[in-house]
PyMOL Python script that loads the backbone (N, CA, C, O; Angstrom):
from pymol import cmd

cmd.read_pdbstr("""\
ATOM      1  N   MET A   1       0.618  -1.129  -0.078  1.00  0.00           N
ATOM      2  CA  MET A   1      -0.180  -0.160  -0.127  1.00  0.00           C
ATOM      3  C   MET A   1       0.885   1.540  -0.119  1.00  0.00           C
ATOM      4  O   MET A   1       1.715   1.827   0.744  1.00  0.00           O
ATOM      5  N   MET A   2       0.527   2.359  -1.270  1.00  0.00           N
ATOM      6  CA  MET A   2       1.658   3.381  -1.073  1.00  0.00           C
ATOM      7  C   MET A   2       1.454   4.305   0.021  1.00  0.00           C
ATOM      8  O   MET A   2       0.268   4.601   0.168  1.00  0.00           O
ATOM      9  N   GLY A   3       2.205   4.811   0.778  1.00  0.00           N
ATOM     10  CA  GLY A   3       2.247   5.798   2.128  1.00  0.00           C
ATOM     11  C   GLY A   3       1.552   7.200   1.437  1.00  0.00           C
ATOM     12  O   GLY A   3       1.349   7.669   0.317  1.00  0.00           O
ATOM     13  N   LEU A   4       1.410   7.421   2.345  1.00  0.00           N
ATOM     14  CA  LEU A   4       1.035   9.468   2.352  1.00  0.00           C
ATOM     15  C   LEU A   4       1.815  10.197   1.421  1.00  0.00           C
ATOM     16  O   LEU A   4       1.365  10.853   0.482  1.00  0.00           O
ATOM     17  N   MET A   5       3.175  10.031   1.769  1.00  0.00           N
ATOM     18  CA  MET A   5       4.014  11.133   0.901  1.00  0.00           C
ATOM     19  C   MET A   5       4.603  10.323  -0.377  1.00  0.00           C
ATOM     20  O   MET A   5       5.031  10.982  -1.324  1.00  0.00           O
ATOM     21  N   GLN A   6       4.629   9.034  -0.417  1.00  0.00           N
ATOM     22  CA  GLN A   6       4.244   8.273  -1.806  1.00  0.00           C
ATOM     23  C   GLN A   6       3.428   8.714  -2.991  1.00  0.00           C
ATOM     24  O   GLN A   6       3.718   8.703  -4.188  1.00  0.00           O
ATOM     25  N   MET A   7       2.510   9.042  -2.467  1.00  0.00           N
ATOM     26  CA  MET A   7       1.427   9.548  -3.078  1.00  0.00           C
ATOM     27  C   MET A   7       1.435  11.080  -3.726  1.00  0.00           C
ATOM     28  O   MET A   7       1.251  11.437  -4.889  1.00  0.00           O
ATOM     29  N   VAL A   8       1.731  11.884  -2.468  1.00  0.00           N
ATOM     30  CA  VAL A   8       2.597  13.257  -2.947  1.00  0.00           C
ATOM     31  C   VAL A   8       3.561  13.382  -3.645  1.00  0.00           C
ATOM     32  O   VAL A   8       3.781  14.454  -4.207  1.00  0.00           O
ATOM     33  N   ALA A   9       4.428  12.240  -3.789  1.00  0.00           N
ATOM     34  CA  ALA A   9       5.474  12.249  -4.516  1.00  0.00           C
ATOM     35  C   ALA A   9       4.986  12.244  -5.643  1.00  0.00           C
ATOM     36  O   ALA A   9       5.464  13.113  -6.372  1.00  0.00           O
ATOM     37  N   VAL A  10       4.073  11.492  -6.179  1.00  0.00           N
ATOM     38  CA  VAL A  10       3.788  10.975  -7.485  1.00  0.00           C
ATOM     39  C   VAL A  10       2.545  11.644  -8.169  1.00  0.00           C
ATOM     40  O   VAL A  10       2.410  11.495  -9.383  1.00  0.00           O
ATOM     41  N   TYR A  11       1.723  12.298  -7.527  1.00  0.00           N
ATOM     42  CA  TYR A  11       0.451  12.891  -7.656  1.00  0.00           C
ATOM     43  C   TYR A  11       1.190  14.605  -7.811  1.00  0.00           C
ATOM     44  O   TYR A  11       1.330  15.308  -8.812  1.00  0.00           O
ATOM     45  N   LEU A  12       1.380  14.733  -7.053  1.00  0.00           N
ATOM     46  CA  LEU A  12       1.220  16.257  -6.655  1.00  0.00           C
ATOM     47  C   LEU A  12       2.899  17.194  -6.777  1.00  0.00           C
ATOM     48  O   LEU A  12       3.188  18.352  -6.478  1.00  0.00           O
ATOM     49  N   MET A  13       3.504  16.360  -7.197  1.00  0.00           N
ATOM     50  CA  MET A  13       5.082  16.678  -7.362  1.00  0.00           C
ATOM     51  C   MET A  13       5.129  18.212  -8.750  1.00  0.00           C
ATOM     52  O   MET A  13       5.846  19.211  -8.724  1.00  0.00           O
ATOM     53  N   PRO A  14       4.283  17.889  -9.589  1.00  0.00           N
ATOM     54  CA  PRO A  14       4.535  19.284 -10.224  1.00  0.00           C
ATOM     55  C   PRO A  14       3.904  20.101  -9.630  1.00  0.00           C
ATOM     56  O   PRO A  14       4.480  21.189  -9.605  1.00  0.00           O
ATOM     57  N   ILE A  15       2.890  20.075  -9.088  1.00  0.00           N
ATOM     58  CA  ILE A  15       2.073  21.256  -8.365  1.00  0.00           C
ATOM     59  C   ILE A  15       2.922  21.998  -7.175  1.00  0.00           C
ATOM     60  O   ILE A  15       2.939  23.175  -6.815  1.00  0.00           O
ATOM     61  N   LEU A  16       3.633  20.813  -6.700  1.00  0.00           N
ATOM     62  CA  LEU A  16       4.745  21.468  -5.790  1.00  0.00           C
ATOM     63  C   LEU A  16       6.110  22.268  -6.025  1.00  0.00           C
ATOM     64  O   LEU A  16       6.617  23.121  -5.297  1.00  0.00           O
ATOM     65  N   CYS A  17       6.669  21.639  -7.525  1.00  0.00           N
ATOM     66  CA  CYS A  17       7.848  22.387  -7.468  1.00  0.00           C
ATOM     67  C   CYS A  17       6.852  23.644  -8.313  1.00  0.00           C
ATOM     68  O   CYS A  17       7.224  24.780  -8.018  1.00  0.00           O
ATOM     69  N   PHE A  18       6.149  23.613  -8.896  1.00  0.00           N
ATOM     70  CA  PHE A  18       5.807  24.853  -9.568  1.00  0.00           C
ATOM     71  C   PHE A  18       5.554  25.709  -8.518  1.00  0.00           C
ATOM     72  O   PHE A  18       6.192  26.737  -8.745  1.00  0.00           O
ATOM     73  N   ALA A  19       4.834  25.824  -7.295  1.00  0.00           N
ATOM     74  CA  ALA A  19       5.059  26.675  -6.248  1.00  0.00           C
ATOM     75  C   ALA A  19       6.018  27.116  -5.801  1.00  0.00           C
ATOM     76  O   ALA A  19       6.212  28.289  -5.481  1.00  0.00           O
ATOM     77  N   PHE A  20       7.002  25.891  -5.699  1.00  0.00           N
ATOM     78  CA  PHE A  20       8.516  26.313  -5.136  1.00  0.00           C
ATOM     79  C   PHE A  20       9.146  27.278  -5.952  1.00  0.00           C
ATOM     80  O   PHE A  20       9.749  28.261  -5.521  1.00  0.00           O
ATOM     81  N   VAL A  21       8.994  26.974  -7.147  1.00  0.00           N
ATOM     82  CA  VAL A  21       9.583  27.853  -8.108  1.00  0.00           C
ATOM     83  C   VAL A  21       9.149  29.445  -8.114  1.00  0.00           C
ATOM     84  O   VAL A  21       9.839  30.463  -8.078  1.00  0.00           O
ATOM     85  N   LEU A  22       7.772  29.248  -8.173  1.00  0.00           N
ATOM     86  CA  LEU A  22       7.121  30.511  -8.300  1.00  0.00           C
ATOM     87  C   LEU A  22       7.897  31.451  -6.457  1.00  0.00           C
ATOM     88  O   LEU A  22       8.689  32.374  -6.268  1.00  0.00           O
ATOM     89  N   ASN A  23       7.331  30.809  -5.805  1.00  0.00           N
ATOM     90  CA  ASN A  23       7.418  31.827  -4.292  1.00  0.00           C
ATOM     91  C   ASN A  23       9.210  31.636  -4.384  1.00  0.00           C
ATOM     92  O   ASN A  23       9.500  32.059  -3.265  1.00  0.00           O
ATOM     93  N   THR A  24      10.115  31.380  -4.828  1.00  0.00           N
ATOM     94  CA  THR A  24      11.154  31.461  -4.797  1.00  0.00           C
ATOM     95  C   THR A  24      11.629  32.629  -5.451  1.00  0.00           C
ATOM     96  O   THR A  24      12.509  33.408  -5.083  1.00  0.00           O
ATOM     97  N   VAL A  25      10.764  32.645  -6.709  1.00  0.00           N
ATOM     98  CA  VAL A  25      11.108  34.079  -7.306  1.00  0.00           C
ATOM     99  C   VAL A  25      10.352  35.059  -7.314  1.00  0.00           C
ATOM    100  O   VAL A  25      10.528  35.953  -8.141  1.00  0.00           O
ATOM    101  N   PHE A  26       9.369  35.110  -6.421  1.00  0.00           N
ATOM    102  CA  PHE A  26       9.079  36.433  -5.551  1.00  0.00           C
ATOM    103  C   PHE A  26       9.773  36.591  -4.744  1.00  0.00           C
ATOM    104  O   PHE A  26      10.045  37.789  -4.659  1.00  0.00           O
ATOM    105  N   LEU A  27      10.399  35.839  -3.834  1.00  0.00           N
ATOM    106  CA  LEU A  27      11.062  35.839  -2.277  1.00  0.00           C
ATOM    107  C   LEU A  27      12.240  36.857  -2.995  1.00  0.00           C
ATOM    108  O   LEU A  27      12.521  37.987  -2.598  1.00  0.00           O
ATOM    109  N   ALA A  28      12.863  36.130  -4.184  1.00  0.00           N
ATOM    110  CA  ALA A  28      14.412  36.909  -4.671  1.00  0.00           C
ATOM    111  C   ALA A  28      13.789  38.679  -5.106  1.00  0.00           C
ATOM    112  O   ALA A  28      14.418  39.681  -4.766  1.00  0.00           O
ATOM    113  N   GLU A  29      12.632  38.723  -5.797  1.00  0.00           N
ATOM    114  CA  GLU A  29      11.955  40.017  -5.915  1.00  0.00           C
ATOM    115  C   GLU A  29      12.039  40.565  -4.691  1.00  0.00           C
ATOM    116  O   GLU A  29      12.687  41.611  -4.636  1.00  0.00           O
ATOM    117  N   LYS A  30      11.519  40.116  -3.590  1.00  0.00           N
ATOM    118  CA  LYS A  30      11.199  41.093  -2.718  1.00  0.00           C
ATOM    119  C   LYS A  30      12.549  41.365  -2.255  1.00  0.00           C
ATOM    120  O   LYS A  30      12.679  42.553  -1.962  1.00  0.00           O
ATOM    121  N   ILE A  31      13.662  40.626  -2.079  1.00  0.00           N
ATOM    122  CA  ILE A  31      14.835  40.249  -1.605  1.00  0.00           C
ATOM    123  C   ILE A  31      15.731  41.891  -2.232  1.00  0.00           C
ATOM    124  O   ILE A  31      16.315  42.733  -1.550  1.00  0.00           O
ATOM    125  N   LYS A  32      15.514  41.848  -3.768  1.00  0.00           N
ATOM    126  CA  LYS A  32      16.237  42.429  -4.248  1.00  0.00           C
ATOM    127  C   LYS A  32      15.499  43.825  -3.936  1.00  0.00           C
ATOM    128  O   LYS A  32      16.145  44.776  -3.496  1.00  0.00           O
ATOM    129  N   ASN A  33      13.985  43.913  -4.207  1.00  0.00           N
ATOM    130  CA  ASN A  33      13.418  45.660  -3.672  1.00  0.00           C
ATOM    131  C   ASN A  33      13.548  46.038  -2.374  1.00  0.00           C
ATOM    132  O   ASN A  33      13.151  47.146  -2.013  1.00  0.00           O
ATOM    133  N   GLY A  34      14.021  45.311  -1.669  1.00  0.00           N
ATOM    134  CA  GLY A  34      14.026  46.031  -0.240  1.00  0.00           C
ATOM    135  C   GLY A  34      13.213  45.893   0.448  1.00  0.00           C
ATOM    136  O   GLY A  34      13.053  46.619   1.429  1.00  0.00           O
ATOM    137  N   ASP A  35      12.287  44.706   0.072  1.00  0.00           N
ATOM    138  CA  ASP A  35      10.782  44.930   0.919  1.00  0.00           C
ATOM    139  C   ASP A  35      10.986  43.955   2.762  1.00  0.00           C
ATOM    140  O   ASP A  35      11.641  42.939   2.994  1.00  0.00           O
ATOM    141  N   GLU A  36      10.488  44.451   3.330  1.00  0.00           N
ATOM    142  CA  GLU A  36      10.806  43.947   4.707  1.00  0.00           C
ATOM    143  C   GLU A  36       9.326  42.848   4.506  1.00  0.00           C
ATOM    144  O   GLU A  36       9.428  42.074   5.458  1.00  0.00           O
ATOM    145  N   ASP A  37       8.774  42.683   4.162  1.00  0.00           N
ATOM    146  CA  ASP A  37       7.300  41.552   4.255  1.00  0.00           C
ATOM    147  C   ASP A  37       7.607  40.202   3.314  1.00  0.00           C
ATOM    148  O   ASP A  37       6.916  39.959   2.324  1.00  0.00           O
ATOM    149  N   LYS A  38       8.783  39.304   3.755  1.00  0.00           N
ATOM    150  CA  LYS A  38       9.206  38.424   3.484  1.00  0.00           C
ATOM    151  C   LYS A  38       8.981  37.299   3.869  1.00  0.00           C
ATOM    152  O   LYS A  38       9.556  36.449   3.190  1.00  0.00           O
ATOM    153  N   ASP A  39       8.277  36.851   4.822  1.00  0.00           N
ATOM    154  CA  ASP A  39       7.576  35.953   5.748  1.00  0.00           C
ATOM    155  C   ASP A  39       6.901  35.309   5.015  1.00  0.00           C
ATOM    156  O   ASP A  39       7.305  34.163   4.818  1.00  0.00           O
ATOM    157  N   LYS A  40       6.117  35.571   4.583  1.00  0.00           N
ATOM    158  CA  LYS A  40       5.167  34.165   3.688  1.00  0.00           C
ATOM    159  C   LYS A  40       5.866  33.554   2.843  1.00  0.00           C
ATOM    160  O   LYS A  40       6.030  32.334   2.872  1.00  0.00           O
ATOM    161  N   ASN A  41       6.504  34.543   1.744  1.00  0.00           N
ATOM    162  CA  ASN A  41       7.462  33.711   0.938  1.00  0.00           C
ATOM    163  C   ASN A  41       8.379  32.719   0.952  1.00  0.00           C
ATOM    164  O   ASN A  41       8.637  31.770   0.212  1.00  0.00           O
ATOM    165  N   THR A  42       8.901  33.240   2.166  1.00  0.00           N
ATOM    166  CA  THR A  42       9.653  32.848   3.111  1.00  0.00           C
ATOM    167  C   THR A  42       9.359  31.147   3.571  1.00  0.00           C
ATOM    168  O   THR A  42       9.968  30.121   3.266  1.00  0.00           O
ATOM    169  N   PHE A  43       8.332  31.348   4.305  1.00  0.00           N
ATOM    170  CA  PHE A  43       7.351  30.096   4.681  1.00  0.00           C
ATOM    171  C   PHE A  43       7.045  29.548   3.673  1.00  0.00           C
ATOM    172  O   PHE A  43       7.229  28.361   3.943  1.00  0.00           O
ATOM    173  N   TRP A  44       6.535  29.634   2.213  1.00  0.00           N
ATOM    174  CA  TRP A  44       6.207  29.059   1.462  1.00  0.00           C
ATOM    175  C   TRP A  44       7.070  27.865   1.149  1.00  0.00           C
ATOM    176  O   TRP A  44       6.978  26.640   1.226  1.00  0.00           O
ATOM    177  N   VAL A  45       8.209  29.026   0.647  1.00  0.00           N
ATOM    178  CA  VAL A  45       9.495  28.323   0.096  1.00  0.00           C
ATOM    179  C   VAL A  45       9.987  26.570   1.012  1.00  0.00           C
ATOM    180  O   VAL A  45      10.239  25.469   0.523  1.00  0.00           O
ATOM    181  N   ALA A  46       9.959  26.897   2.006  1.00  0.00           N
ATOM    182  CA  ALA A  46      10.518  26.163   3.116  1.00  0.00           C
ATOM    183  C   ALA A  46       9.589  24.845   3.149  1.00  0.00           C
ATOM    184  O   ALA A  46       9.948  23.740   2.743  1.00  0.00           O
ATOM    185  N   ILE A  47       8.368  25.148   3.690  1.00  0.00           N
ATOM    186  CA  ILE A  47       7.459  24.252   3.450  1.00  0.00           C
ATOM    187  C   ILE A  47       7.363  23.180   1.862  1.00  0.00           C
ATOM    188  O   ILE A  47       7.214  21.958   1.855  1.00  0.00           O
ATOM    189  N   THR A  48       7.474  23.920   0.865  1.00  0.00           N
ATOM    190  CA  THR A  48       7.194  22.781  -0.089  1.00  0.00           C
ATOM    191  C   THR A  48       8.781  22.413  -0.738  1.00  0.00           C
ATOM    192  O   THR A  48       8.889  21.650  -1.698  1.00  0.00           O
ATOM    193  N   PHE A  49       9.758  22.941  -0.202  1.00  0.00           N
ATOM    194  CA  PHE A  49      11.034  22.394  -0.431  1.00  0.00           C
ATOM    195  C   PHE A  49      10.991  21.184   0.686  1.00  0.00           C
ATOM    196  O   PHE A  49      11.349  20.072   0.300  1.00  0.00           O
ATOM    197  N   THR A  50      10.554  21.356   2.104  1.00  0.00           N
ATOM    198  CA  THR A  50      10.804  20.254   2.695  1.00  0.00           C
ATOM    199  C   THR A  50       9.622  19.008   2.083  1.00  0.00           C
ATOM    200  O   THR A  50       9.981  17.837   1.953  1.00  0.00           O
ATOM    201  N   LEU A  51       8.529  19.361   1.824  1.00  0.00           N
ATOM    202  CA  LEU A  51       7.723  18.107   0.741  1.00  0.00           C
ATOM    203  C   LEU A  51       8.557  17.834  -0.364  1.00  0.00           C
ATOM    204  O   LEU A  51       8.633  16.618  -0.544  1.00  0.00           O
ATOM    205  N   ILE A  52       9.282  18.568  -1.262  1.00  0.00           N
ATOM    206  CA  ILE A  52       9.860  17.533  -1.844  1.00  0.00           C
ATOM    207  C   ILE A  52      10.953  17.159  -1.741  1.00  0.00           C
ATOM    208  O   ILE A  52      11.288  16.526  -2.743  1.00  0.00           O
ATOM    209  N   VAL A  53      11.819  17.245  -0.899  1.00  0.00           N
ATOM    210  CA  VAL A  53      12.391  16.771  -0.177  1.00  0.00           C
ATOM    211  C   VAL A  53      12.534  15.422   0.598  1.00  0.00           C
ATOM    212  O   VAL A  53      13.466  14.619   0.544  1.00  0.00           O
ATOM    213  N   TYR A  54      11.276  15.363   1.399  1.00  0.00           N
ATOM    214  CA  TYR A  54      10.706  14.489   2.023  1.00  0.00           C
ATOM    215  C   TYR A  54      10.109  13.100   0.735  1.00  0.00           C
ATOM    216  O   TYR A  54      10.216  11.882   0.880  1.00  0.00           O
ATOM    217  N   SER A  55       9.661  13.657  -0.135  1.00  0.00           N
ATOM    218  CA  SER A  55       8.712  13.109  -0.765  1.00  0.00           C
ATOM    219  C   SER A  55       9.667  11.977  -1.523  1.00  0.00           C
ATOM    220  O   SER A  55       9.501  10.759  -1.465  1.00  0.00           O
ATOM    221  N   PHE A  56      10.920  12.830  -2.397  1.00  0.00           N
ATOM    222  CA  PHE A  56      12.105  12.022  -2.955  1.00  0.00           C
ATOM    223  C   PHE A  56      12.778  10.734  -1.749  1.00  0.00           C
ATOM    224  O   PHE A  56      13.205   9.608  -2.004  1.00  0.00           O
ATOM    225  N   VAL A  57      12.658  11.409  -0.485  1.00  0.00           N
ATOM    226  CA  VAL A  57      13.417  10.215   0.029  1.00  0.00           C
ATOM    227  C   VAL A  57      12.507   8.864   0.650  1.00  0.00           C
ATOM    228  O   VAL A  57      12.890   7.719   0.889  1.00  0.00           O
ATOM    229  N   SER A  58      11.241   9.453   0.793  1.00  0.00           N
ATOM    230  CA  SER A  58       9.992   8.694   0.860  1.00  0.00           C
ATOM    231  C   SER A  58       9.900   7.732  -0.216  1.00  0.00           C
ATOM    232  O   SER A  58       9.396   6.645   0.067  1.00  0.00           O
ATOM    233  N   LEU A  59      10.475   8.023  -1.930  1.00  0.00           N
ATOM    234  CA  LEU A  59      10.468   7.020  -2.966  1.00  0.00           C
ATOM    235  C   LEU A  59      11.708   6.207  -2.589  1.00  0.00           C
ATOM    236  O   LEU A  59      11.904   4.993  -2.644  1.00  0.00           O
ATOM    237  N   LEU A  60      12.304   6.979  -2.284  1.00  0.00           N
ATOM    238  CA  LEU A  60      14.024   5.721  -2.766  1.00  0.00           C
ATOM    239  C   LEU A  60      13.782   4.815  -1.269  1.00  0.00           C
ATOM    240  O   LEU A  60      14.336   3.724  -1.405  1.00  0.00           O
ATOM    241  N   ILE A  61      13.373   4.895  -0.414  1.00  0.00           N
ATOM    242  CA  ILE A  61      13.547   3.851   0.911  1.00  0.00           C
ATOM    243  C   ILE A  61      12.676   3.211   0.654  1.00  0.00           C
ATOM    244  O   ILE A  61      12.814   2.081   1.123  1.00  0.00           O
ATOM    245  N   MET A  62      11.388   3.407  -0.125  1.00  0.00           N
ATOM    246  CA  MET A  62      10.261   2.223  -0.804  1.00  0.00           C
ATOM    247  C   MET A  62      10.806   1.060  -1.498  1.00  0.00           C
ATOM    248  O   MET A  62      10.049   0.218  -1.981  1.00  0.00           O
TER     249      MET A  62
END
""", "prot")
cmd.dss("prot")
cmd.show_as("cartoon", "prot")
cmd.util.cbc("prot")
cmd.orient("prot")
């Protein structure tokens, strides 16, 4: 039976990767422009990166 992270890796990986790249670009623009409100994008970059890496690891373990 496929675990939750394996399902995330198989079905949601394109969405996670798209969200990661998009939030990374927005974060880079905010850093370049000197905006102080970077918390939201930093949070989403960290969450999506963690899910991407964790789902890869869960596929390798299985």
